C-alpha positions as CSV (number, residue, x, y, z in Angstrom):
1,X,-40.1,-37.2,18.0
2,X,-41.1,-40.1,15.8
3,X,-39.5,-38.5,12.7
4,X,-38.2,-39.8,9.5
5,X,-34.2,-39.3,8.7
6,X,-33.4,-36.4,6.5
7,X,-31.0,-37.8,4.3
8,X,-29.1,-39.4,7.5
9,X,-26.0,-40.7,5.0
10,X,-22.9,-38.7,4.6
11,X,-23.1,-36.1,2.0
12,X,-21.6,-36.1,-1.4
13,X,-18.8,-34.4,-1.5
14,X,-19.2,-33.8,-5.4
15,X,-22.5,-32.3,-5.0
16,X,-22.3,-28.7,-4.2
17,X,-23.6,-28.1,-0.6
18,X,-25.5,-24.8,-1.4
19,X,-27.1,-26.2,-4.4
20,X,-28.4,-29.2,-2.2
21,X,-29.9,-26.9,0.3
22,X,-31.6,-24.8,-2.4
23,X,-33.1,-27.8,-3.6
24,X,-34.4,-28.8,-0.2
25,X,-35.9,-25.3,0.4
26,X,-37.5,-25.4,-2.9
27,X,-38.9,-28.9,-2.2
28,X,-40.0,-27.7,1.3
29,X,-41.9,-24.6,-0.5
30,X,-43.7,-27.0,-2.8
31,X,-44.7,-29.2,0.4
32,X,-45.9,-26.2,2.2
33,X,-48.1,-25.2,-1.0
34,X,-49.5,-28.9,-1.3
35,X,-50.3,-28.5,2.8
36,X,-52.0,-25.4,2.0
37,X,-54.1,-26.8,-1.0
38,X,-55.0,-29.6,0.9
39,X,-56.3,-27.4,3.5
40,X,-58.0,-25.7,0.9
41,X,-59.5,-28.5,-0.6
42,X,-61.4,-30.0,2.3
43,X,-65.1,-30.7,2.2
44,X,-67.0,-30.3,5.5
45,X,-70.7,-31.0,4.1
46,X,-70.7,-34.5,5.1
47,X,-68.9,-34.3,8.7
48,X,-71.2,-31.5,10.3
49,X,-74.1,-32.1,12.1
50,X,-75.4,-28.5,11.9
51,X,-74.7,-25.4,10.6
52,X,-73.1,-24.1,13.9
53,X,-70.7,-27.0,14.1
54,X,-69.9,-26.2,10.2
55,X,-69.1,-22.7,10.9
56,X,-66.8,-23.4,13.6
57,X,-65.2,-26.0,11.4
58,X,-64.9,-23.6,8.6
59,X,-63.2,-21.2,10.7
60,X,-60.5,-23.6,11.9
61,X,-60.0,-24.4,8.5
62,X,-59.7,-21.0,7.2
63,X,-57.1,-20.1,10.1
64,X,-55.1,-23.2,9.0
65,X,-55.1,-21.9,5.6
66,X,-53.9,-18.4,7.0
67,X,-51.1,-20.2,8.9
68,X,-50.0,-22.0,5.8
69,X,-49.1,-19.0,3.8
70,X,-45.7,-19.0,2.1
71,X,-44.2,-15.7,3.0
72,X,-41.9,-15.5,-0.1
73,X,-39.4,-13.1,1.6
74,X,-38.9,-14.8,4.7
75,X,-36.9,-17.7,5.2
76,X,-38.6,-21.0,5.8
77,X,-36.1,-22.8,7.5
78,X,-32.6,-20.7,8.9
79,X,-30.9,-23.7,10.4
80,X,-30.0,-27.6,10.2
81,X,-29.0,-30.0,12.9
82,X,-27.2,-33.1,12.2
83,X,-27.5,-35.2,15.2
84,X,-24.9,-38.0,16.2
85,X,-27.9,-40.9,17.0
86,X,-31.4,-41.2,16.4
87,X,-33.5,-38.4,18.4
88,X,-35.5,-40.2,21.3
89,X,-33.9,-43.7,20.6
90,X,-31.5,-45.9,22.4
91,X,-28.1,-44.3,21.6
92,X,-26.2,-47.5,20.8
93,X,-23.1,-47.5,19.3
94,X,-23.2,-47.1,15.5
95,X,-26.8,-46.0,15.5
96,X,-27.4,-43.8,12.8
97,X,-28.3,-39.9,13.1
98,X,-30.9,-37.6,12.2
99,X,-31.1,-34.5,10.2
100,X,-33.8,-31.6,11.0
101,X,-34.2,-28.6,9.1
102,X,-35.5,-25.6,11.5
103,X,-37.7,-23.0,10.4
104,X,-40.7,-20.9,11.5
105,X,-43.6,-23.8,11.0
106,X,-43.7,-27.4,10.3
107,X,-43.7,-28.6,6.9
108,X,-44.1,-32.4,5.9
109,X,-44.0,-34.3,2.5
110,X,-47.0,-36.2,1.2
111,X,-46.1,-39.2,3.2
112,X,-46.2,-37.1,6.5
113,X,-42.4,-37.0,7.0
114,X,-40.9,-33.7,8.2
115,X,-39.3,-31.6,6.0
116,X,-38.7,-28.4,8.3
117,X,-39.3,-28.8,12.3
118,X,-40.9,-25.8,14.0
119,X,-38.5,-24.0,15.9
120,X,-40.9,-24.2,19.1
121,X,-40.4,-28.4,18.9
122,X,-38.4,-30.1,21.5
123,X,-36.0,-31.6,18.9
124,X,-35.1,-28.0,17.8
125,X,-34.0,-26.7,21.3
126,X,-30.4,-27.8,20.6
127,X,-30.1,-25.2,17.8
128,X,-30.4,-22.7,20.6
129,X,-28.3,-24.3,23.3
130,X,-26.0,-26.7,21.9
131,X,-22.2,-25.6,22.6
132,X,-18.7,-27.1,22.2
133,X,-18.9,-27.8,26.0
134,X,-22.3,-29.4,25.9
135,X,-23.2,-30.5,22.1
136,X,-26.4,-32.0,23.3
137,X,-25.8,-35.0,20.6
138,X,-25.3,-32.4,17.9
139,X,-22.6,-33.3,15.6
140,X,-23.2,-30.5,13.1
141,X,-25.0,-27.1,13.3
142,X,-25.6,-25.4,10.2
143,X,-26.8,-22.0,9.8
144,X,-28.1,-20.1,6.5
145,X,-28.0,-16.7,5.0
146,X,-30.4,-15.3,2.9
147,X,-31.2,-12.2,0.5
148,X,-34.8,-11.8,0.6
149,X,-36.5,-15.5,0.5
150,X,-33.2,-16.7,-1.5
151,X,-30.7,-19.0,0.4
152,X,-27.4,-17.3,-0.1
153,X,-25.2,-18.8,2.0
154,X,-24.4,-21.2,5.2
155,X,-22.1,-21.7,8.0
156,X,-21.1,-24.8,9.9
157,X,-19.9,-25.7,13.4
158,X,-18.8,-28.8,14.3
159,X,-19.6,-29.0,17.8
160,X,-17.7,-32.3,18.4
161,X,-14.6,-31.1,17.0
162,X,-12.6,-30.0,19.9
163,X,-9.6,-29.0,17.7
164,X,-11.6,-26.2,16.3
165,X,-12.3,-23.1,18.7
166,X,-15.6,-21.8,19.2
167,X,-16.3,-18.7,17.2
168,X,-19.1,-16.4,16.9
169,X,-21.4,-16.6,13.7
170,X,-20.8,-14.3,11.2
171,X,-24.2,-15.0,9.5
172,X,-25.6,-14.7,13.1
173,X,-23.7,-11.6,13.6
174,X,-25.2,-10.3,10.0
175,X,-28.8,-11.0,11.1
176,X,-28.7,-9.3,14.2
177,X,-27.1,-6.0,12.5
178,X,-29.5,-6.1,9.4
179,X,-30.9,-2.9,8.8
180,X,-34.5,-2.4,9.8
181,X,-37.0,-1.1,7.5
182,X,-40.6,-1.5,8.3
183,X,-42.1,-3.0,11.5
184,X,-40.1,-5.4,14.1
185,X,-38.9,-8.5,12.8
186,X,-38.9,-11.9,14.6
187,X,-35.4,-12.8,15.9
188,X,-36.4,-16.8,15.9
189,X,-33.3,-17.4,13.7
190,X,-30.8,-15.3,16.4
191,X,-32.4,-16.2,19.8
192,X,-29.6,-16.7,22.3
193,X,-29.3,-19.5,25.1
194,X,-30.4,-17.4,28.1
195,X,-33.3,-15.7,25.9
196,X,-33.9,-19.3,24.8
197,X,-34.4,-20.4,28.4
198,X,-37.2,-17.7,29.3
199,X,-39.0,-18.4,25.8
200,X,-39.4,-22.3,26.8
201,X,-40.7,-21.4,30.3
202,X,-43.4,-23.3,31.5
203,X,-47.0,-21.6,31.1
204,X,-47.9,-22.3,35.0
205,X,-45.4,-19.9,36.4
206,X,-45.1,-15.8,35.6
207,X,-41.8,-14.7,34.8
208,X,-40.4,-10.6,34.7
209,X,-37.7,-10.0,32.4
210,X,-35.6,-7.0,33.4
211,X,-33.7,-6.0,30.5
212,X,-31.7,-3.0,29.3
213,X,-31.5,-1.6,26.0
214,X,-31.0,-3.9,23.0
215,X,-31.2,-6.8,25.3
216,X,-34.1,-8.4,23.0
217,X,-36.7,-8.6,25.9
218,X,-39.7,-7.3,23.9
219,X,-38.7,-10.1,21.1
220,X,-38.0,-12.6,24.0
221,X,-41.8,-11.8,25.3
222,X,-43.5,-12.1,22.0
223,X,-41.6,-15.4,21.0
224,X,-42.6,-16.8,24.6
225,X,-46.1,-15.9,23.3
226,X,-45.6,-18.1,20.2
227,X,-43.8,-21.0,22.4
228,X,-46.7,-21.0,24.7
229,X,-49.3,-21.6,21.9
230,X,-47.4,-24.4,20.5
231,X,-46.9,-26.1,23.8
232,X,-50.5,-25.4,25.3
233,X,-52.5,-24.7,22.2
234,X,-55.9,-26.2,23.6
235,X,-55.6,-24.8,27.0
236,X,-54.9,-20.9,25.8
237,X,-57.3,-21.6,22.9
238,X,-60.0,-21.7,25.7
239,X,-58.3,-19.1,28.0
240,X,-57.2,-16.5,25.4
241,X,-54.0,-14.6,25.2
242,X,-53.0,-10.8,25.2
243,X,-50.3,-8.7,24.6
244,X,-50.3,-5.3,26.3
245,X,-47.9,-2.5,25.0
246,X,-47.6,1.3,26.1
247,X,-49.1,2.9,22.8
248,X,-50.6,2.3,19.8
249,X,-47.4,3.5,17.7
250,X,-45.4,0.6,19.8
251,X,-48.0,-2.0,18.7
252,X,-48.2,-1.3,15.2
253,X,-44.4,-1.6,15.6
254,X,-44.6,-5.2,16.9
255,X,-47.7,-6.4,15.0
256,X,-46.0,-8.4,12.6
257,X,-43.9,-10.5,14.6
258,X,-46.4,-13.1,15.8
259,X,-48.2,-13.6,12.3
260,X,-44.6,-14.1,10.7
261,X,-44.4,-17.1,13.3
262,X,-47.8,-18.5,12.2
263,X,-49.6,-17.2,15.2
264,X,-52.8,-15.2,14.0
265,X,-55.2,-14.9,16.8
266,X,-53.1,-13.3,19.5
267,X,-54.9,-10.1,20.9
268,X,-52.7,-6.6,21.4
269,X,-54.1,-3.9,23.2
270,X,-52.9,-1.2,25.5
271,X,-53.8,-0.7,29.2
272,X,-56.2,2.4,28.1
273,X,-57.9,-0.2,25.8
274,X,-58.5,-2.6,28.6
275,X,-60.4,-0.1,30.9
276,X,-62.1,1.8,28.2
277,X,-65.4,2.1,30.1
278,X,-65.6,6.1,29.5
279,X,-64.4,8.4,26.8
280,X,-61.1,10.0,27.9
281,X,-61.2,13.3,27.3
282,X,-59.4,15.0,30.2
283,X,-56.0,15.1,31.8
284,X,-54.7,15.0,35.1
285,X,-51.6,17.0,36.6
286,X,-49.0,15.0,37.7
287,X,-49.5,15.3,41.5
288,X,-53.3,14.1,40.9
289,X,-52.2,11.2,38.7
290,X,-50.0,10.1,41.2
291,X,-52.4,9.8,44.1
292,X,-55.1,8.2,41.6
293,X,-52.6,5.6,40.7
294,X,-52.0,4.6,44.1
295,X,-52.8,1.2,45.4
296,X,-54.7,2.8,48.5
297,X,-57.4,3.8,46.0
298,X,-58.5,0.3,45.8
299,X,-59.5,0.6,49.5
300,X,-60.9,4.0,49.1
301,X,-63.4,2.6,46.4
302,X,-64.2,-0.7,48.4
303,X,-65.3,1.5,51.4
304,X,-67.3,3.8,49.3
305,X,-68.9,0.6,47.6
306,X,-70.1,-1.2,50.7
307,X,-71.3,2.3,52.2
308,X,-74.2,1.7,50.0
309,X,-75.5,-1.4,51.9
310,X,-77.9,-0.4,54.8
311,X,-79.2,-2.4,57.5
312,X,-82.6,-3.3,57.2
313,X,-85.3,-1.7,59.1
314,X,-88.5,-3.7,58.5
315,X,-89.3,-7.4,58.0
316,X,-89.8,-9.2,54.5
317,X,-93.0,-10.5,54.1
318,X,-93.8,-12.8,51.3
319,X,-97.2,-13.8,50.4
320,X,-97.6,-17.3,48.7
321,X,-101.2,-18.1,47.9
322,X,-103.3,-17.8,51.0
323,X,-100.2,-17.7,53.4
324,X,-97.8,-15.2,54.4
325,X,-94.0,-15.7,55.4
326,X,-92.5,-13.2,57.4
327,X,-88.7,-12.6,57.7
328,X,-87.9,-10.4,60.5
329,X,-85.7,-7.6,60.3
330,X,-83.1,-8.8,62.7
331,X,-83.0,-11.8,60.6
332,X,-82.3,-10.4,57.3
333,X,-79.6,-8.1,59.3
334,X,-77.8,-11.4,60.3
335,X,-77.6,-12.5,56.5
336,X,-76.5,-9.1,55.4
337,X,-73.7,-9.0,57.9
338,X,-72.7,-12.8,57.2
339,X,-72.5,-11.7,53.4
340,X,-70.2,-8.5,54.2
341,X,-67.8,-10.6,56.6
342,X,-67.4,-13.2,53.4
343,X,-65.7,-10.1,51.9
344,X,-67.5,-11.2,48.6
345,X,-67.8,-9.0,45.5
346,X,-70.3,-6.5,45.8
347,X,-72.4,-7.8,42.8
348,X,-72.0,-11.3,43.8
349,X,-73.1,-10.7,47.2
350,X,-76.2,-8.9,45.9
351,X,-77.4,-11.8,43.8
352,X,-76.7,-14.2,46.8
353,X,-79.0,-12.1,49.1
354,X,-82.4,-13.0,47.6
355,X,-81.3,-16.6,47.7
356,X,-80.5,-16.3,51.2
357,X,-83.8,-14.6,52.3
358,X,-85.6,-17.4,50.2
359,X,-84.0,-19.9,52.1
360,X,-85.0,-18.5,55.6
361,X,-88.5,-18.6,54.2
362,X,-88.2,-22.2,53.2
363,X,-86.9,-22.9,56.4
364,X,-90.4,-21.6,57.9
365,X,-92.0,-23.8,55.3
366,X,-90.4,-26.8,56.1
367,X,-91.1,-26.3,59.8
368,X,-94.9,-25.8,59.1
369,X,-94.9,-29.4,57.8
370,X,-94.7,-28.4,53.8
371,X,-91.8,-30.0,51.2
372,X,-90.7,-27.2,49.4
373,X,-87.9,-27.8,46.6
374,X,-85.5,-25.6,44.6
375,X,-88.1,-24.3,42.2
376,X,-89.9,-22.8,45.2
377,X,-86.8,-21.0,46.6
378,X,-86.2,-19.8,43.0
379,X,-89.5,-18.5,42.9
380,X,-89.6,-16.7,46.4
381,X,-86.2,-15.1,45.7
382,X,-88.1,-13.5,42.6
383,X,-90.8,-12.6,44.8
384,X,-91.8,-8.9,44.6
385,X,-91.6,-8.2,48.2
386,X,-87.7,-9.9,48.0
387,X,-86.6,-7.8,45.3
388,X,-88.1,-4.9,46.7
389,X,-85.9,-5.4,50.1
390,X,-83.0,-6.3,48.2
391,X,-82.7,-3.3,46.1
392,X,-83.4,-1.1,49.5
393,X,-80.5,-3.0,51.3
394,X,-78.0,-4.0,48.7
395,X,-79.0,-1.2,45.8
396,X,-77.3,-1.7,42.2
397,X,-74.0,0.7,42.1
398,X,-73.0,1.7,38.5
399,X,-68.7,1.9,38.9
400,X,-68.6,5.1,36.6
401,X,-71.1,7.0,39.1
402,X,-69.2,5.7,42.1
403,X,-66.1,7.3,40.9
404,X,-67.8,10.6,39.5
405,X,-69.3,11.0,43.0
406,X,-65.8,10.4,44.8
407,X,-64.1,12.7,42.5
408,X,-67.0,15.5,42.9
409,X,-68.3,15.2,46.5
410,X,-65.5,16.5,49.1
411,X,-67.6,15.1,51.8
412,X,-68.4,11.6,50.3
413,X,-64.6,11.2,49.3
414,X,-63.6,12.4,52.9
415,X,-65.8,10.0,54.7
416,X,-64.2,7.0,52.7
417,X,-60.7,8.2,52.4
418,X,-60.1,9.1,56.0
419,X,-57.2,7.3,57.3
420,X,-56.1,6.3,53.7
421,X,-55.5,9.5,52.0
422,X,-54.3,12.6,53.9
423,X,-56.5,15.9,53.4
424,X,-54.0,17.3,51.2
425,X,-54.3,14.3,48.8
426,X,-57.9,14.5,48.8
427,X,-58.0,17.9,47.5
428,X,-55.7,16.9,44.6
429,X,-57.7,14.2,43.3
430,X,-61.1,16.5,43.8
431,X,-62.5,18.0,40.6
432,X,-62.3,21.7,40.5
433,X,-65.9,21.9,38.4
434,X,-67.7,18.9,39.4
435,X,-69.3,17.3,36.4
436,X,-73.1,16.9,36.1
437,X,-73.2,13.2,34.9
438,X,-70.9,10.5,33.7
439,X,-71.4,11.2,30.0
440,X,-70.6,15.0,30.3
441,X,-67.5,14.2,32.6
442,X,-63.9,15.0,31.4
443,X,-62.4,11.9,32.5
444,X,-58.8,11.1,32.7
445,X,-56.9,7.8,31.8
446,X,-56.4,7.4,35.6
447,X,-59.8,7.9,36.0
448,X,-60.9,5.2,33.7
449,X,-58.8,2.8,35.7
450,X,-60.4,3.7,38.9
451,X,-63.7,2.8,37.1
452,X,-62.4,-0.6,35.9
453,X,-61.3,-1.1,39.5
454,X,-64.9,-0.1,41.0
455,X,-66.3,-2.6,38.1
456,X,-64.2,-5.3,39.2
457,X,-65.1,-4.9,42.9
458,X,-68.6,-5.2,41.7
459,X,-68.1,-8.4,39.2
460,X,-65.2,-10.3,38.5
461,X,-62.8,-9.4,35.3
462,X,-62.8,-12.4,33.2
463,X,-59.0,-13.7,33.2
464,X,-57.3,-14.8,30.6
465,X,-54.6,-17.9,30.3
466,X,-51.4,-15.6,29.8
467,X,-50.8,-12.0,29.3
468,X,-47.7,-10.3,28.0
469,X,-46.9,-6.6,29.6
470,X,-44.2,-4.9,27.9
471,X,-42.6,-1.8,28.9
472,X,-44.0,-2.3,32.4
473,X,-42.1,-0.1,34.6
474,X,-44.1,2.8,33.6
475,X,-47.3,1.5,35.0
476,X,-49.2,2.9,38.4
477,X,-50.0,0.3,41.0
478,X,-53.6,0.8,39.9
479,X,-52.7,0.0,36.5
480,X,-51.0,-3.2,37.5
481,X,-53.9,-4.4,39.4
482,X,-56.0,-3.7,36.0
483,X,-53.8,-6.0,34.1
484,X,-53.6,-8.5,37.3
485,X,-57.1,-9.1,37.4
486,X,-57.1,-10.3,33.5
487,X,-54.9,-13.0,34.4
488,X,-55.7,-13.8,37.7
489,X,-56.1,-17.8,37.1
490,X,-53.4,-17.2,34.3
491,X,-49.7,-16.4,34.0
492,X,-47.9,-13.5,32.9
493,X,-44.7,-12.3,31.3
494,X,-43.7,-8.9,32.7
495,X,-40.9,-7.1,30.5
496,X,-39.3,-3.9,31.3
497,X,-36.5,-1.8,32.2
498,X,-36.5,0.2,35.6
499,X,-34.1,2.5,34.0
500,X,-36.6,3.5,31.3
501,X,-39.4,4.6,33.6
502,X,-40.5,7.7,32.8
503,X,-43.8,8.5,34.6
504,X,-44.0,10.2,37.9
505,X,-45.7,6.9,39.1
506,X,-42.9,4.6,37.7
507,X,-42.3,1.8,39.9
508,X,-39.2,1.7,41.7
509,X,-38.9,-2.2,41.9
510,X,-40.0,-5.1,40.3
511,X,-40.9,-6.8,43.6
512,X,-43.3,-3.9,44.3
513,X,-44.9,-4.0,40.7
514,X,-45.2,-7.8,40.9
515,X,-47.2,-7.7,44.2
516,X,-49.4,-5.1,42.6
517,X,-50.0,-7.5,39.5
518,X,-50.7,-10.3,42.1
519,X,-48.0,-12.2,40.8
520,X,-45.5,-12.1,43.9
521,X,-44.3,-15.0,43.3
522,X,-43.0,-14.6,39.5
523,X,-38.9,-15.1,38.7
524,X,-37.1,-12.2,37.9
525,X,-34.7,-12.8,35.1
526,X,-32.3,-10.3,34.1
527,X,-31.1,-10.0,30.5
528,X,-27.6,-7.8,30.8
529,X,-26.0,-8.9,26.8
530,X,-27.1,-6.3,24.5
531,X,-26.9,-7.6,20.9
532,X,-28.8,-4.7,18.9
533,X,-27.0,-1.1,20.4
534,X,-23.6,-0.8,19.6
535,X,-21.1,-0.7,22.2
536,X,-20.1,2.6,22.1
537,X,-23.4,4.2,22.1
538,X,-25.1,1.8,25.3
539,X,-21.6,3.2,27.0
540,X,-22.7,6.5,26.5
541,X,-26.1,6.3,27.7
542,X,-25.0,4.2,30.7
543,X,-23.5,7.1,32.1
544,X,-26.6,8.3,33.2
545,X,-27.5,5.1,35.3
546,X,-26.0,6.3,38.5
547,X,-28.6,8.9,38.6
548,X,-31.6,7.0,37.0
549,X,-31.1,3.5,38.5
550,X,-28.0,2.8,40.5
551,X,-29.0,-1.1,41.5
552,X,-29.2,-1.9,37.7
553,X,-26.4,-4.0,36.0
554,X,-24.8,-1.8,32.9
555,X,-25.8,-3.8,29.7
556,X,-22.9,-5.3,28.1
557,X,-23.1,-4.9,24.0
558,X,-21.4,-7.5,22.1
559,X,-21.4,-5.6,18.8
560,X,-18.2,-3.5,18.2
561,X,-18.8,-0.6,16.0
562,X,-16.4,1.8,15.8
563,X,-17.4,5.6,14.8
564,X,-21.2,4.7,15.9
565,X,-21.4,7.8,18.1
566,X,-21.0,11.3,17.1
567,X,-21.7,14.2,19.8
568,X,-21.6,17.5,18.2
569,X,-22.1,21.3,19.8
570,X,-23.4,23.4,16.9
571,X,-24.5,26.8,16.8
572,X,-27.7,26.3,14.8
573,X,-29.2,22.9,15.8
574,X,-32.0,22.7,13.4
575,X,-29.7,23.1,10.3
576,X,-27.1,20.6,11.9
577,X,-30.2,18.2,12.3
578,X,-31.1,18.4,8.7
579,X,-27.6,18.0,7.7
580,X,-27.4,14.9,10.3
581,X,-30.8,13.2,8.9
582,X,-29.3,13.6,5.2
583,X,-25.9,12.0,6.2
584,X,-27.8,9.1,7.9
585,X,-29.9,8.6,5.1
586,X,-27.0,7.9,2.6
587,X,-26.7,4.5,4.9
588,X,-29.2,1.6,4.3
589,X,-31.7,1.2,6.9
590,X,-34.2,3.4,8.9
591,X,-33.4,6.8,10.3
592,X,-35.3,8.1,13.5
593,X,-35.1,11.9,14.3
594,X,-35.9,12.3,18.3
595,X,-36.6,15.5,19.9
596,X,-38.5,16.8,22.8
597,X,-42.1,17.1,22.0
598,X,-42.2,20.5,22.1
599,X,-39.6,21.0,19.4
600,X,-41.4,18.6,17.2
601,X,-43.6,21.0,14.8
602,X,-40.6,23.2,14.3
603,X,-38.5,20.4,13.0
604,X,-41.6,18.8,11.1
605,X,-41.8,22.2,9.1
606,X,-38.1,22.5,8.8
607,X,-38.0,18.8,7.0
608,X,-40.7,19.9,4.9
609,X,-38.9,23.3,3.7
610,X,-35.8,21.0,3.2
611,X,-37.5,18.6,0.9
612,X,-36.8,15.7,3.3
613,X,-40.2,13.3,3.4
614,X,-40.8,12.1,6.8
615,X,-43.4,9.7,8.7
616,X,-44.9,9.6,11.9
617,X,-44.3,7.0,14.5
618,X,-46.4,3.9,13.9
619,X,-46.3,4.3,10.3
620,X,-44.3,2.0,8.1
621,X,-41.3,3.1,6.7
622,X,-41.0,2.2,3.3
623,X,-37.5,2.2,0.7
624,X,-38.3,5.7,-0.3
625,X,-39.7,7.1,2.8
626,X,-37.1,6.0,5.7
627,X,-37.0,9.1,8.0
628,X,-39.5,8.9,11.0
629,X,-39.7,12.3,13.2
630,X,-40.1,11.0,16.5
631,X,-41.4,13.0,19.7
632,X,-39.3,11.7,22.5
633,X,-42.5,10.8,24.6
634,X,-43.1,8.0,22.0
635,X,-39.6,6.7,21.4
636,X,-39.6,3.8,23.8
637,X,-39.6,0.5,22.5
638,X,-39.1,1.6,19.0
639,X,-35.4,1.2,17.1
640,X,-34.1,2.8,14.3
641,X,-30.6,1.8,12.5
642,X,-29.7,5.3,12.8
643,X,-30.8,8.1,15.1
644,X,-30.3,11.8,15.3
645,X,-31.1,13.3,18.6
646,X,-31.9,16.9,18.8
647,X,-31.2,19.0,21.9
648,X,-30.8,16.5,24.9
649,X,-31.2,19.6,27.1
650,X,-34.7,20.2,25.6
651,X,-35.8,16.3,26.2
652,X,-34.6,17.1,29.9
653,X,-36.7,20.3,30.4
654,X,-39.8,18.4,29.0
655,X,-40.3,16.5,31.8
656,X,-41.7,17.2,35.4
657,X,-38.5,16.3,37.5
658,X,-34.7,15.8,36.6
659,X,-34.7,11.9,37.0
660,X,-37.6,11.4,35.1
661,X,-36.0,13.9,32.2
662,X,-32.8,11.7,32.3
663,X,-34.8,8.5,32.2
664,X,-36.6,10.0,29.0
665,X,-33.2,10.7,27.5
666,X,-31.6,7.4,28.4
667,X,-34.5,5.8,26.2
668,X,-33.7,8.5,23.6
669,X,-30.1,7.7,23.4
670,X,-30.9,3.9,22.9
671,X,-32.9,3.6,19.9
672,X,-29.9,3.2,17.7
673,X,-29.3,-0.1,16.0
674,X,-25.9,1.2,13.8
675,X,-25.3,4.7,14.6
676,X,-26.3,7.8,16.9
677,X,-25.4,11.5,16.3
678,X,-26.3,13.8,19.2
679,X,-26.9,17.5,18.2
680,X,-26.8,20.1,20.8
681,X,-26.4,24.1,20.9
682,X,-27.2,24.2,24.7
683,X,-24.8,22.4,27.3
684,X,-25.4,18.6,27.7
685,X,-26.2,17.0,31.1
686,X,-23.3,17.0,33.3
687,X,-23.1,13.1,33.1
688,X,-22.8,13.3,29.3
689,X,-20.7,16.1,29.4
690,X,-17.7,14.7,31.3
691,X,-15.1,13.3,28.7
């Protein structure tokens, strides 16, 4: 790192340190504005050869201008490192150290010298990993406290002072515990060493992060994307990146994290978005969805697809000029057999077939003394007789029509599911009333995944450079396959918590999930230190772990918050919920009222009658409206400073089986950052009822 020292000499003790740091912040903001103005002033008229180049270059400049925007309420830098020696130089005795300010993006002055270093740069890594045991050549680590965008405090750690005990940073703790209003924030100032190790992992390998509530796995995944884009920008600019979340509310909640880190071009989607080949208007019962989501369905589709290939009964006769060239049926059959044996994609094999037939014709031409070239072979491949033969032997197949027939035609399904699905399973997925066509069919979400599988078996799906899959524990094997084919040549970051699997098809293990994803060699990391959920709350929720995920390590929260949990047995739950919401709103921060889906309409009406304005999940909280009414089915991945949980027994009863219900309850119990109030009039589940 070739960086000019930032005031390497000892600081003047007569100058107020806070005033000096504020001056550096002011100067850094001015430098950032200058960088943006320089980008805006670029004149590309004399450097572009044509309008296409001009459009591409102008777009790159516009993106650069956006990335250099100064977010006034976001700290430009949050830390400082004073190294003992020159970075990257021989650390000879007496060599002068360097000082670097660590922030969300790189800022340099008019001479090109750095005023703020991007948190992703190698020189910034000691800010997250240095300790008294291993100071990494850092003499001083300084953290800054902010109110809005104003620098208001600082805190120093002298990492080489062995007489001073290592202490938990108060500013770090305050930043972690800061009330949440609005969408999810980045955690760039509070990344912990075990999180940083995952964030800075290489692009070549895939990683799976098992993390309980409050361990920061979602933030780790998003910061990993930002880091990879910094370290491998050119490659990922070509191949693309994608963040996949469980639903739109979740994506809206996280959508501001990457832009705050200067990354504006990362696409976000749900699995349903990826497989939107048809309009989903139907819904499967749990049994049908489980079978349709089973990986065996890929084999059923493969059989059904290849069944369209028929062996030829007639020779292919190609007329060119005055000559006729005949490829006998047995030779065409051999070609078809070879293509089937190669197990190519259906569409690729279909495209290869006319060229193979044409090659057989060219061999005959050469034997007769002619000297055909590639242009002749292309012409023969396009010959009407060859095209007609290919259409008969290897007809085109529409993936939606293929799935439609499988789900509508009992005989067709039985023929291709024999030995794969039991008769009972076949009956489970057959439509009671077959649709007349693709457009009139009431497709379910699981059906759309089957169509995506069929489409990939016909034509290869485009692969991205890196995919982040969050809340991955809830995906079916077929959904894992749908995600996996979008990163076959790239890597993946898989995030989830097995204890929060709330679908009937939730994965039992990461090894199984990663196999379906096509990333069986991914490294599995476990985050067990909780930074968001108070210790009292996570301990209460963890009483459910023996029933829902006995093999998982209980999250150990680093946050002590006495009085953060209240469990109230009441006669009138609605009245008690309103009182608890009112009580929570007296505190600073967001409030989430989580309830069983069936109870949401009644609670919404009660809130309106009580004059308590509220939002739906995904809507951004404001200082005036901080209460969100959250159906339990949409609570996963969301966080609120204070949570009021209505009737745990109703949450449990809203799911098809007890384990899924307990997992849904575990999710609801762990959404609180500062305080949880549980309201119940009916008995609690046994694990929670014990003192």
